[in-house]
N, CA, C and O atoms as a GROMACS GRO file, in nm:
protein
  556
    1UNK      N    1   4.765 -15.384  20.218
    1UNK     CA    2   4.697 -15.367  20.092
    1UNK      C    3   4.791 -15.409  19.979
    1UNK      O    4   4.906 -15.366  19.975
    2UNK      N    5   4.741 -15.492  19.889
    2UNK     CA    6   4.819 -15.535  19.773
    2UNK      C    7   4.729 -15.521  19.652
    2UNK      O    8   4.629 -15.592  19.639
    3UNK      N    9   4.765 -15.430  19.563
    3UNK     CA   10   4.696 -15.415  19.434
    3UNK      C   11   4.788 -15.477  19.330
    3UNK      O   12   4.877 -15.411  19.276
    4UNK      N   13   4.764 -15.603  19.303
    4UNK     CA   14   4.852 -15.683  19.218
    4UNK      C   15   4.867 -15.625  19.078
    4UNK      O   16   4.770 -15.576  19.020
    5UNK      N   17   4.988 -15.631  19.026
    5UNK     CA   18   5.015 -15.594  18.887
    5UNK      C   19   5.000 -15.715  18.796
    5UNK      O   20   4.990 -15.701  18.675
    6UNK      N   21   4.999 -15.833  18.856
    6UNK     CA   22   4.981 -15.955  18.776
    6UNK      C   23   4.833 -15.975  18.748
    6UNK      O   24   4.747 -15.921  18.817
    7UNK      N   25   4.805 -16.053  18.647
    7UNK     CA   26   4.666 -16.079  18.606
    7UNK      C   27   4.591 -16.147  18.720
    7UNK      O   28   4.644 -16.238  18.784
    8UNK      N   29   4.467 -16.105  18.746
    8UNK     CA   30   4.391 -16.167  18.857
    8UNK      C   31   4.359 -16.315  18.834
    8UNK      O   32   4.318 -16.383  18.928
    9UNK      N   33   4.376 -16.366  18.714
    9UNK     CA   34   4.347 -16.507  18.688
    9UNK      C   35   4.440 -16.600  18.767
    9UNK      O   36   4.408 -16.717  18.787
   10UNK      N   37   4.554 -16.549  18.811
   10UNK     CA   38   4.648 -16.631  18.885
   10UNK      C   39   4.615 -16.641  19.034
   10UNK      O   40   4.671 -16.725  19.104
   11UNK      N   41   4.526 -16.557  19.082
   11UNK     CA   42   4.494 -16.554  19.225
   11UNK      C   43   4.401 -16.669  19.263
   11UNK      O   44   4.314 -16.709  19.185
   12UNK      N   45   4.420 -16.721  19.382
   12UNK     CA   46   4.330 -16.822  19.434
   12UNK      C   47   4.203 -16.752  19.483
   12UNK      O   48   4.199 -16.629  19.485
   13UNK      N   49   4.100 -16.826  19.521
   13UNK     CA   50   3.976 -16.760  19.565
   13UNK      C   51   3.996 -16.657  19.676
   13UNK      O   52   3.940 -16.548  19.669
   14UNK      N   53   4.075 -16.691  19.777
   14UNK     CA   54   4.098 -16.596  19.886
   14UNK      C   55   4.168 -16.470  19.836
   14UNK      O   56   4.135 -16.360  19.879
   15UNK      N   57   4.262 -16.487  19.746
   15UNK     CA   58   4.335 -16.373  19.691
   15UNK      C   59   4.248 -16.284  19.605
   15UNK      O   60   4.260 -16.162  19.609
   16UNK      N   61   4.159 -16.346  19.527
   16UNK     CA   62   4.071 -16.268  19.441
   16UNK      C   63   3.971 -16.187  19.522
   16UNK      O   64   3.945 -16.070  19.492
   17UNK      N   65   3.915 -16.248  19.624
   17UNK     CA   66   3.820 -16.177  19.711
   17UNK      C   67   3.892 -16.063  19.784
   17UNK      O   68   3.839 -15.952  19.794
   18UNK      N   69   4.012 -16.091  19.834
   18UNK     CA   70   4.088 -15.987  19.903
   18UNK      C   71   4.122 -15.872  19.807
   18UNK      O   72   4.116 -15.756  19.846
   19UNK      N   73   4.158 -15.905  19.685
   19UNK     CA   74   4.191 -15.801  19.587
   19UNK      C   75   4.070 -15.712  19.559
   19UNK      O   76   4.082 -15.590  19.553
   20UNK      N   77   3.954 -15.773  19.543
   20UNK     CA   78   3.831 -15.696  19.520
   20UNK      C   79   3.808 -15.598  19.635
   20UNK      O   80   3.783 -15.479  19.612
   21UNK      N   81   3.817 -15.647  19.756
   21UNK     CA   82   3.792 -15.562  19.873
   21UNK      C   83   3.897 -15.451  19.885
   21UNK      O   84   3.864 -15.336  19.915
   22UNK      N   85   4.023 -15.485  19.862
   22UNK     CA   86   4.130 -15.387  19.875
   22UNK      C   87   4.124 -15.283  19.764
   22UNK      O   88   4.152 -15.166  19.787
   23UNK      N   89   4.087 -15.324  19.644
   23UNK     CA   90   4.075 -15.228  19.533
   23UNK      C   91   3.955 -15.136  19.555
   23UNK      O   92   3.961 -15.018  19.520
   24UNK      N   93   3.846 -15.188  19.612
   24UNK     CA   94   3.733 -15.101  19.646
   24UNK      C   95   3.774 -15.000  19.753
   24UNK      O   96   3.735 -14.883  19.746
   25UNK      N   97   3.852 -15.044  19.850
   25UNK     CA   98   3.902 -14.952  19.951
   25UNK      C   99   3.992 -14.846  19.886
   25UNK      O  100   3.983 -14.728  19.918
   26UNK      N  101   4.077 -14.889  19.796
   26UNK     CA  102   4.166 -14.795  19.726
   26UNK      C  103   4.084 -14.691  19.649
   26UNK      O  104   4.118 -14.573  19.650
   27UNK      N  105   3.978 -14.735  19.584
   27UNK     CA  106   3.891 -14.643  19.511
   27UNK      C  107   3.832 -14.538  19.606
   27UNK      O  108   3.827 -14.419  19.573
   28UNK      N  109   3.790 -14.582  19.723
   28UNK     CA  110   3.732 -14.491  19.822
   28UNK      C  111   3.838 -14.393  19.873
   28UNK      O  112   3.811 -14.274  19.887
   29UNK      N  113   3.956 -14.442  19.900
   29UNK     CA  114   4.065 -14.356  19.948
   29UNK      C  115   4.100 -14.252  19.843
   29UNK      O  116   4.114 -14.134  19.874
   30UNK      N  117   4.115 -14.295  19.719
   30UNK     CA  118   4.153 -14.204  19.612
   30UNK      C  119   4.046 -14.099  19.584
   30UNK      O  120   4.076 -13.990  19.536
   31UNK      N  121   3.921 -14.131  19.616
   31UNK     CA  122   3.811 -14.036  19.598
   31UNK      C  123   3.796 -13.944  19.719
   31UNK      O  124   3.708 -13.857  19.720
   32UNK      N  125   3.880 -13.963  19.820
   32UNK     CA  126   3.873 -13.879  19.940
   32UNK      C  127   3.766 -13.923  20.037
   32UNK      O  128   3.724 -13.845  20.123
   33UNK      N  129   3.720 -14.048  20.024
   33UNK     CA  130   3.610 -14.095  20.107
   33UNK      C  131   3.650 -14.151  20.242
   33UNK      O  132   3.563 -14.191  20.319
   34UNK      N  133   3.777 -14.154  20.271
   34UNK     CA  134   3.823 -14.204  20.400
   34UNK      C  135   3.958 -14.142  20.433
   34UNK      O  136   4.033 -14.103  20.344
   35UNK      N  137   3.987 -14.134  20.560
   35UNK     CA  138   4.114 -14.074  20.601
   35UNK      C  139   4.225 -14.178  20.612
   35UNK      O  140   4.343 -14.145  20.598
   36UNK      N  141   4.189 -14.302  20.635
   36UNK     CA  142   4.288 -14.408  20.646
   36UNK      C  143   4.347 -14.443  20.510
   36UNK      O  144   4.282 -14.424  20.408
   37UNK      N  145   4.466 -14.494  20.510
   37UNK     CA  146   4.536 -14.544  20.392
   37UNK      C  147   4.572 -14.437  20.288
   37UNK      O  148   4.620 -14.471  20.180
   38UNK      N  149   4.550 -14.311  20.317
   38UNK     CA  150   4.577 -14.206  20.217
   38UNK      C  151   4.720 -14.207  20.167
   38UNK      O  152   4.745 -14.175  20.051
   39UNK      N  153   4.813 -14.243  20.252
   39UNK     CA  154   4.954 -14.242  20.215
   39UNK      C  155   5.010 -14.381  20.187
   39UNK      O  156   5.132 -14.400  20.188
   40UNK      N  157   4.923 -14.475  20.164
   40UNK     CA  158   4.970 -14.612  20.137
   40UNK      C  159   5.046 -14.615  20.005
   40UNK      O  160   4.994 -14.566  19.904
   41UNK      N  161   5.166 -14.673  20.003
   41UNK     CA  162   5.247 -14.671  19.881
   41UNK      C  163   5.184 -14.743  19.762
   41UNK      O  164   5.214 -14.709  19.647
   42UNK      N  165   5.098 -14.840  19.785
   42UNK     CA  166   5.033 -14.911  19.674
   42UNK      C  167   4.943 -14.817  19.592
   42UNK      O  168   4.911 -14.847  19.477
   43UNK      N  169   4.903 -14.706  19.651
   43UNK     CA  170   4.814 -14.612  19.581
   43UNK      C  171   4.890 -14.513  19.492
   43UNK      O  172   4.830 -14.446  19.409
   44UNK      N  173   5.021 -14.503  19.510
   44UNK     CA  174   5.099 -14.403  19.438
   44UNK      C  175   5.078 -14.409  19.286
   44UNK      O  176   5.064 -14.305  19.222
   45UNK      N  177   5.078 -14.527  19.230
   45UNK     CA  178   5.067 -14.537  19.084
   45UNK      C  179   4.927 -14.507  19.031
   45UNK      O  180   4.910 -14.488  18.911
   46UNK      N  181   4.828 -14.504  19.119
   46UNK     CA  182   4.692 -14.471  19.078
   46UNK      C  183   4.656 -14.325  19.101
   46UNK      O  184   4.564 -14.271  19.039
   47UNK      N  185   4.729 -14.263  19.190
   47UNK     CA  186   4.701 -14.124  19.225
   47UNK      C  187   4.722 -14.034  19.103
   47UNK      O  188   4.819 -14.053  19.029
   48UNK      N  189   4.635 -13.939  19.082
   48UNK     CA  190   4.643 -13.844  18.971
   48UNK      C  191   4.626 -13.909  18.834
   48UNK      O  192   4.663 -13.850  18.732
   49UNK      N  193   4.572 -14.028  18.830
   49UNK     CA  194   4.541 -14.095  18.703
   49UNK      C  195   4.394 -14.131  18.707
   49UNK      O  196   4.356 -14.246  18.731
   50UNK      N  197   4.313 -14.031  18.682
   50UNK     CA  198   4.168 -14.043  18.697
   50UNK      C  199   4.114 -14.164  18.624
   50UNK      O  200   4.141 -14.186  18.506
   51UNK      N  201   4.038 -14.241  18.695
   51UNK     CA  202   3.972 -14.356  18.636
   51UNK      C  203   4.053 -14.483  18.633
   51UNK      O  204   3.999 -14.590  18.603
   52UNK      N  205   4.181 -14.476  18.663
   52UNK     CA  206   4.263 -14.597  18.655
   52UNK      C  207   4.215 -14.704  18.753
   52UNK      O  208   4.212 -14.822  18.719
   53UNK      N  209   4.179 -14.664  18.874
   53UNK     CA  210   4.134 -14.763  18.971
   53UNK      C  211   4.001 -14.824  18.929
   53UNK      O  212   3.974 -14.940  18.958
   54UNK      N  213   3.917 -14.748  18.860
   54UNK     CA  214   3.790 -14.802  18.809
   54UNK      C  215   3.817 -14.909  18.704
   54UNK      O  216   3.755 -15.015  18.704
   55UNK      N  217   3.908 -14.880  18.616
   55UNK     CA  218   3.942 -14.977  18.511
   55UNK      C  219   4.004 -15.102  18.574
   55UNK      O  220   3.976 -15.214  18.534
   56UNK      N  221   4.089 -15.081  18.673
   56UNK     CA  222   4.150 -15.192  18.746
   56UNK      C  223   4.040 -15.281  18.804
   56UNK      O  224   4.043 -15.403  18.788
   57UNK      N  225   3.944 -15.219  18.873
   57UNK     CA  226   3.834 -15.293  18.933
   57UNK      C  227   3.748 -15.365  18.830
   57UNK      O  228   3.702 -15.477  18.854
   58UNK      N  229   3.726 -15.303  18.715
   58UNK     CA  230   3.645 -15.369  18.610
   58UNK      C  231   3.708 -15.501  18.568
   58UNK      O  232   3.637 -15.600  18.547
   59UNK      N  233   3.840 -15.504  18.556
   59UNK     CA  234   3.906 -15.629  18.517
   59UNK      C  235   3.901 -15.733  18.629
   59UNK      O  236   3.888 -15.853  18.600
   60UNK      N  237   3.910 -15.691  18.753
   60UNK     CA  238   3.895 -15.784  18.865
   60UNK      C  239   3.753 -15.840  18.865
   60UNK      O  240   3.732 -15.959  18.887
   61UNK      N  241   3.656 -15.754  18.840
   61UNK     CA  242   3.516 -15.798  18.833
   61UNK      C  243   3.496 -15.900  18.720
   61UNK      O  244   3.427 -16.000  18.738
   62UNK      N  245   3.557 -15.876  18.605
   62UNK     CA  246   3.546 -15.970  18.493
   62UNK      C  247   3.599 -16.108  18.531
   62UNK      O  248   3.536 -16.209  18.501
   63UNK      N  249   3.714 -16.111  18.596
   63UNK     CA  250   3.772 -16.239  18.638
   63UNK      C  251   3.681 -16.307  18.740
   63UNK      O  252   3.657 -16.428  18.731
   64UNK      N  253   3.631 -16.232  18.835
   64UNK     CA  254   3.542 -16.289  18.936
   64UNK      C  255   3.415 -16.344  18.872
   64UNK      O  256   3.370 -16.453  18.907
   65UNK      N  257   3.358 -16.271  18.779
   65UNK     CA  258   3.237 -16.316  18.710
   65UNK      C  259   3.263 -16.444  18.632
   65UNK      O  260   3.179 -16.535  18.630
   66UNK      N  261   3.378 -16.451  18.567
   66UNK     CA  262   3.414 -16.572  18.492
   66UNK      C  263   3.424 -16.694  18.582
   66UNK      O  264   3.404 -16.807  18.537
   67UNK      N  265   3.455 -16.673  18.708
   67UNK     CA  266   3.465 -16.783  18.806
   67UNK      C  267   3.333 -16.810  18.878
   67UNK      O  268   3.326 -16.901  18.960
   68UNK      N  269   3.230 -16.731  18.848
   68UNK     CA  270   3.100 -16.752  18.910
   68UNK      C  271   3.074 -16.669  19.035
   68UNK      O  272   2.973 -16.689  19.101
   69UNK      N  273   3.164 -16.578  19.067
   69UNK     CA  274   3.142 -16.489  19.182
   69UNK      C  275   3.042 -16.381  19.142
   69UNK      O  276   3.030 -16.348  19.024
   70UNK      N  277   2.973 -16.327  19.239
   70UNK     CA  278   2.876 -16.222  19.214
   70UNK      C  279   2.916 -16.093  19.284
   70UNK      O  280   2.845 -16.045  19.373
   71UNK      N  281   3.030 -16.039  19.245
   71UNK     CA  282   3.074 -15.911  19.300
   71UNK      C  283   2.983 -15.802  19.243
   71UNK      O  284   2.941 -15.810  19.127
   72UNK      N  285   2.955 -15.702  19.323
   72UNK     CA  286   2.864 -15.595  19.283
   72UNK      C  287   2.934 -15.494  19.192
   72UNK      O  288   3.013 -15.411  19.239
   73UNK      N  289   2.905 -15.501  19.064
   73UNK     CA  290   2.966 -15.412  18.964
   73UNK      C  291   2.931 -15.266  18.988
   73UNK      O  292   3.005 -15.177  18.949
   74UNK      N  293   2.818 -15.243  19.053
   74UNK     CA  294   2.774 -15.105  19.078
   74UNK      C  295   2.864 -15.032  19.179
   74UNK      O  296   2.854 -14.911  19.194
   75UNK      N  297   2.950 -15.105  19.246
   75UNK     CA  298   3.044 -15.042  19.340
   75UNK      C  299   3.163 -14.978  19.268
   75UNK      O  300   3.240 -14.905  19.330
   76UNK      N  301   3.176 -15.005  19.140
   76UNK     CA  302   3.287 -14.947  19.063
   76UNK      C  303   3.246 -14.809  19.013
   76UNK      O  304   3.144 -14.794  18.945
   77UNK      N  305   3.324 -14.709  19.048
   77UNK     CA  306   3.295 -14.572  19.006
   77UNK      C  307   3.305 -14.561  18.854
   77UNK      O  308   3.392 -14.623  18.792
   78UNK      N  309   3.218 -14.482  18.795
   78UNK     CA  310   3.219 -14.462  18.650
   78UNK      C  311   3.326 -14.360  18.613
   78UNK      O  312   3.352 -14.263  18.685
   79UNK      N  313   3.388 -14.383  18.499
   79UNK     CA  314   3.483 -14.288  18.444
   79UNK      C  315   3.491 -14.312  18.295
   79UNK      O  316   3.499 -14.426  18.250
   80UNK      N  317   3.491 -14.204  18.217
   80UNK     CA  318   3.480 -14.218  18.072
   80UNK      C  319   3.606 -14.270  18.004
   80UNK      O  320   3.598 -14.363  17.924
   81UNK      N  321   3.721 -14.214  18.033
   81UNK     CA  322   3.842 -14.253  17.960
   81UNK      C  323   3.956 -14.286  18.056
   81UNK      O  324   4.051 -14.208  18.070
   82UNK      N  325   3.948 -14.401  18.120
   82UNK     CA  326   4.056 -14.436  18.212
   82UNK      C  327   4.186 -14.465  18.136
   82UNK      O  328   4.184 -14.526  18.030
   83UNK      N  329   4.297 -14.421  18.191
   83UNK     CA  330   4.426 -14.442  18.125
   83UNK      C  331   4.479 -14.583  18.146
   83UNK      O  332   4.432 -14.656  18.234
   84UNK      N  333   4.577 -14.620  18.066
   84UNK     CA  334   4.654 -14.742  18.090
   84UNK      C  335   4.775 -14.702  18.173
   84UNK      O  336   4.821 -14.588  18.164
   85UNK      N  337   4.825 -14.794  18.251
   85UNK     CA  338   4.942 -14.768  18.333
   85UNK      C  339   5.054 -14.863  18.291
   85UNK      O  340   5.032 -14.956  18.214
   86UNK      N  341   5.172 -14.839  18.342
   86UNK     CA  342   5.284 -14.928  18.313
   86UNK      C  343   5.328 -14.998  18.441
   86UNK      O  344   5.306 -14.949  18.552
   87UNK      N  345   5.391 -15.112  18.423
   87UNK     CA  346   5.454 -15.186  18.530
   87UNK      C  347   5.587 -15.237  18.476
   87UNK      O  348   5.595 -15.280  18.362
   88UNK      N  349   5.689 -15.232  18.559
   88UNK     CA  350   5.820 -15.279  18.514
   88UNK      C  351   5.830 -15.431  18.522
   88UNK      O  352   5.759 -15.496  18.599
   89UNK      N  353   5.918 -15.485  18.440
   89UNK     CA  354   5.940 -15.630  18.444
   89UNK      C  355   5.988 -15.674  18.582
   89UNK      O  356   5.948 -15.780  18.632
   90UNK      N  357   6.072 -15.592  18.644
   90UNK     CA  358   6.121 -15.624  18.778
   90UNK      C  359   6.010 -15.628  18.881
   90UNK      O  360   6.010 -15.715  18.968
   91UNK      N  361   5.916 -15.536  18.872
   91UNK     CA  362   5.802 -15.534  18.964
   91UNK      C  363   5.714 -15.656  18.943
   91UNK      O  364   5.670 -15.720  19.039
   92UNK      N  365   5.689 -15.689  18.818
   92UNK     CA  366   5.607 -15.805  18.786
   92UNK      C  367   5.674 -15.933  18.840
   92UNK      O  368   5.606 -16.019  18.897
   93UNK      N  369   5.804 -15.945  18.821
   93UNK     CA  370   5.877 -16.062  18.870
   93UNK      C  371   5.871 -16.070  19.023
   93UNK      O  372   5.852 -16.178  19.080
   94UNK      N  373   5.887 -15.956  19.089
   94UNK     CA  374   5.880 -15.952  19.235
   94UNK      C  375   5.743 -15.998  19.284
   94UNK      O  376   5.733 -16.080  19.375
   95UNK      N  377   5.637 -15.945  19.224
   95UNK     CA  378   5.502 -15.982  19.264
   95UNK      C  379   5.473 -16.129  19.235
   95UNK      O  380   5.403 -16.196  19.311
   96UNK      N  381   5.528 -16.179  19.124
   96UNK     CA  382   5.507 -16.319  19.089
   96UNK      C  383   5.567 -16.410  19.196
   96UNK      O  384   5.503 -16.506  19.239
   97UNK      N  385   5.687 -16.380  19.238
   97UNK     CA  386   5.750 -16.461  19.342
   97UNK      C  387   5.676 -16.446  19.475
   97UNK      O  388   5.664 -16.542  19.551
   98UNK      N  389   5.627 -16.328  19.502
   98UNK     CA  390   5.548 -16.303  19.623
   98UNK      C  391   5.421 -16.388  19.622
   98UNK      O  392   5.386 -16.450  19.722
   99UNK      N  393   5.352 -16.392  19.508
   99UNK     CA  394   5.231 -16.473  19.497
   99UNK      C  395   5.264 -16.621  19.507
   99UNK      O  396   5.194 -16.696  19.575
  100UNK      N  397   5.369 -16.663  19.441
  100UNK     CA  398   5.408 -16.805  19.448
  100UNK      C  399   5.432 -16.848  19.593
  100UNK      O  400   5.389 -16.955  19.634
  101UNK      N  401   5.500 -16.764  19.669
  101UNK     CA  402   5.526 -16.796  19.810
  101UNK      C  403   5.396 -16.804  19.889
  101UNK      O  404   5.378 -16.893  19.972
  102UNK      N  405   5.305 -16.710  19.864
  102UNK     CA  406   5.176 -16.712  19.934
  102UNK      C  407   5.098 -16.839  19.902
  102UNK      O  408   5.047 -16.907  19.991
  103UNK      N  409   5.090 -16.871  19.773
  103UNK     CA  410   5.012 -16.987  19.732
  103UNK      C  411   5.076 -17.118  19.777
  103UNK      O  412   5.004 -17.212  19.810
  104UNK      N  413   5.207 -17.126  19.777
  104UNK     CA  414   5.272 -17.251  19.821
  104UNK      C  415   5.240 -17.279  19.968
  104UNK      O  416   5.235 -17.395  20.009
  105UNK      N  417   5.220 -17.175  20.046
  105UNK     CA  418   5.187 -17.192  20.188
  105UNK      C  419   5.036 -17.205  20.212
  105UNK      O  420   4.995 -17.270  20.308
  106UNK      N  421   4.954 -17.144  20.127
  106UNK     CA  422   4.811 -17.132  20.155
  106UNK      C  423   4.723 -17.224  20.072
  106UNK      O  424   4.619 -17.269  20.121
  107UNK      N  425   4.762 -17.252  19.948
  107UNK     CA  426   4.671 -17.323  19.859
  107UNK      C  427   4.751 -17.407  19.759
  107UNK      O  428   4.789 -17.359  19.653
  108UNK      N  429   4.776 -17.532  19.794
  108UNK     CA  430   4.859 -17.619  19.711
  108UNK      C  431   4.802 -17.637  19.570
  108UNK      O  432   4.878 -17.642  19.472
  109UNK      N  433   4.672 -17.646  19.560
  109UNK     CA  434   4.610 -17.666  19.428
  109UNK      C  435   4.632 -17.545  19.338
  109UNK      O  436   4.669 -17.560  19.222
  110UNK      N  437   4.611 -17.425  19.393
  110UNK     CA  438   4.633 -17.303  19.315
  110UNK      C  439   4.780 -17.289  19.279
  110UNK      O  440   4.813 -17.245  19.169
  111UNK      N  441   4.868 -17.325  19.371
  111UNK     CA  442   5.011 -17.318  19.344
  111UNK      C  443   5.047 -17.411  19.228
  111UNK      O  444   5.125 -17.374  19.140
  112UNK      N  445   4.991 -17.532  19.229
  112UNK     CA  446   5.020 -17.628  19.122
  112UNK      C  447   4.976 -17.574  18.985
  112UNK      O  448   5.040 -17.603  18.884
  113UNK      N  449   4.870 -17.497  18.982
  113UNK     CA  450   4.820 -17.442  18.856
  113UNK      C  451   4.913 -17.335  18.798
  113UNK      O  452   4.918 -17.317  18.676
  114UNK      N  453   4.986 -17.265  18.884
  114UNK     CA  454   5.073 -17.158  18.834
  114UNK      C  455   5.220 -17.196  18.835
  114UNK      O  456   5.305 -17.121  18.786
  115UNK      N  457   5.251 -17.310  18.891
  115UNK     CA  458   5.390 -17.350  18.913
  115UNK      C  459   5.477 -17.343  18.787
  115UNK      O  460   5.594 -17.307  18.795
  116UNK      N  461   5.422 -17.376  18.675
  116UNK     CA  462   5.503 -17.381  18.552
  116UNK      C  463   5.498 -17.255  18.467
  116UNK      O  464   5.561 -17.248  18.362
  117UNK      N  465   5.425 -17.156  18.511
  117UNK     CA  466   5.417 -17.029  18.437
  117UNK      C  467   5.551 -16.958  18.452
  117UNK      O  468   5.597 -16.934  18.563
  118UNK      N  469   5.612 -16.924  18.342
  118UNK     CA  470   5.743 -16.857  18.344
  118UNK      C  471   5.732 -16.707  18.320
  118UNK      O  472   5.811 -16.629  18.374
  119UNK      N  473   5.636 -16.667  18.239
  119UNK     CA  474   5.616 -16.525  18.210
  119UNK      C  475   5.471 -16.490  18.239
  119UNK      O  476   5.386 -16.498  18.150
  120UNK      N  477   5.443 -16.453  18.362
  120UNK     CA  478   5.304 -16.422  18.398
  120UNK      C  479   5.255 -16.298  18.325
  120UNK      O  480   5.330 -16.204  18.301
  121UNK      N  481   5.128 -16.301  18.291
  121UNK     CA  482   5.067 -16.186  18.226
  121UNK      C  483   5.039 -16.078  18.330
  121UNK      O  484   5.010 -16.108  18.446
  122UNK      N  485   5.049 -15.952  18.288
  122UNK     CA  486   5.013 -15.845  18.381
  122UNK      C  487   4.862 -15.829  18.388
  122UNK      O  488   4.789 -15.878  18.302
  123UNK      N  489   4.816 -15.761  18.490
  123UNK     CA  490   4.677 -15.718  18.496
  123UNK      C  491   4.650 -15.642  18.367
  123UNK      O  492   4.738 -15.567  18.323
  124UNK      N  493   4.534 -15.656  18.304
  124UNK     CA  494   4.508 -15.592  18.174
  124UNK      C  495   4.520 -15.439  18.173
  124UNK      O  496   4.528 -15.381  18.065
  125UNK      N  497   4.523 -15.375  18.287
  125UNK     CA  498   4.540 -15.230  18.293
  125UNK      C  499   4.683 -15.189  18.258
  125UNK      O  500   4.706 -15.076  18.214
  126UNK      N  501   4.779 -15.281  18.277
  126UNK     CA  502   4.920 -15.245  18.268
  126UNK      C  503   4.988 -15.290  18.140
  126UNK      O  504   4.961 -15.398  18.087
  127UNK      N  505   5.076 -15.204  18.092
  127UNK     CA  506   5.171 -15.239  17.986
  127UNK      C  507   5.305 -15.262  18.053
  127UNK      O  508   5.346 -15.184  18.140
  128UNK      N  509   5.375 -15.369  18.016
  128UNK     CA  510   5.502 -15.402  18.077
  128UNK      C  511   5.615 -15.326  18.008
  128UNK      O  512   5.623 -15.321  17.885
  129UNK      N  513   5.702 -15.265  18.090
  129UNK     CA  514   5.817 -15.190  18.040
  129UNK      C  515   5.942 -15.240  18.113
  129UNK      O  516   5.932 -15.307  18.216
  130UNK      N  517   6.056 -15.208  18.060
  130UNK     CA  518   6.183 -15.245  18.123
  130UNK      C  519   6.198 -15.173  18.256
  130UNK      O  520   6.148 -15.062  18.274
  131UNK      N  521   6.267 -15.237  18.348
  131UNK     CA  522   6.295 -15.172  18.476
  131UNK      C  523   6.293 -15.268  18.591
  131UNK      O  524   6.251 -15.383  18.578
  132UNK      N  525   6.338 -15.220  18.705
  132UNK     CA  526   6.347 -15.300  18.826
  132UNK      C  527   6.224 -15.285  18.913
  132UNK      O  528   6.114 -15.262  18.865
  133UNK      N  529   6.246 -15.299  19.041
  133UNK     CA  530   6.139 -15.289  19.138
  133UNK      C  531   6.086 -15.147  19.143
  133UNK      O  532   6.163 -15.051  19.137
  134UNK      N  533   5.956 -15.132  19.153
  134UNK     CA  534   5.893 -15.000  19.156
  134UNK      C  535   5.932 -14.924  19.283
  134UNK      O  536   5.954 -14.984  19.388
  135UNK      N  537   5.939 -14.795  19.272
  135UNK     CA  538   5.973 -14.710  19.387
  135UNK      C  539   5.872 -14.722  19.500
  135UNK      O  540   5.908 -14.711  19.617
  136UNK      N  541   5.745 -14.744  19.466
  136UNK     CA  542   5.641 -14.750  19.569
  136UNK      C  543   5.638 -14.883  19.642
  136UNK      O  544   5.571 -14.894  19.745
  137UNK      N  545   5.709 -14.984  19.594
  137UNK     CA  546   5.707 -15.115  19.658
  137UNK      C  547   5.779 -15.110  19.792
  137UNK      O  548   5.890 -15.058  19.803
  138UNK      N  549   5.715 -15.165  19.893
  138UNK     CA  550   5.774 -15.173  20.027
  138UNK      C  551   5.788 -15.319  20.063
  138UNK      O  552   5.699 -15.399  20.033
  139UNK      N  553   5.894 -15.355  20.127
  139UNK     CA  554   5.917 -15.494  20.164
  139UNK      C  555   5.850 -15.526  20.294
  139UNK      O  556   5.858 -15.640  20.342
   0.00000   0.00000   0.00000
């Protein structure tokens, strides 16, 4: 499971679809709807932050809609005041290099589109703060 901290606009089609599915699974896990993945480290930053995963999913849905995908918006749980989260510069840099490696192997066209980006934007849910790799990140 990878819940990217980088903006979903950088993901190729396979990555965007996978993110949608994984974020929906995360929403279900966080709501107590499944026993699997409960202790997955990617969920740590969303746990105890009511509505954050819904807001995360809304932004993924917006990106998908802008590309012409028809993801079902009704699968996103409602929440009135979802919080913003933070991501460290180090975490963002790590994920950026991780995505670059994936795209260079999987999708040359998508890789070419992001190749010259030096400061990737975070997912709109996150504010960037100083710091290294996140504690929840596993290699």
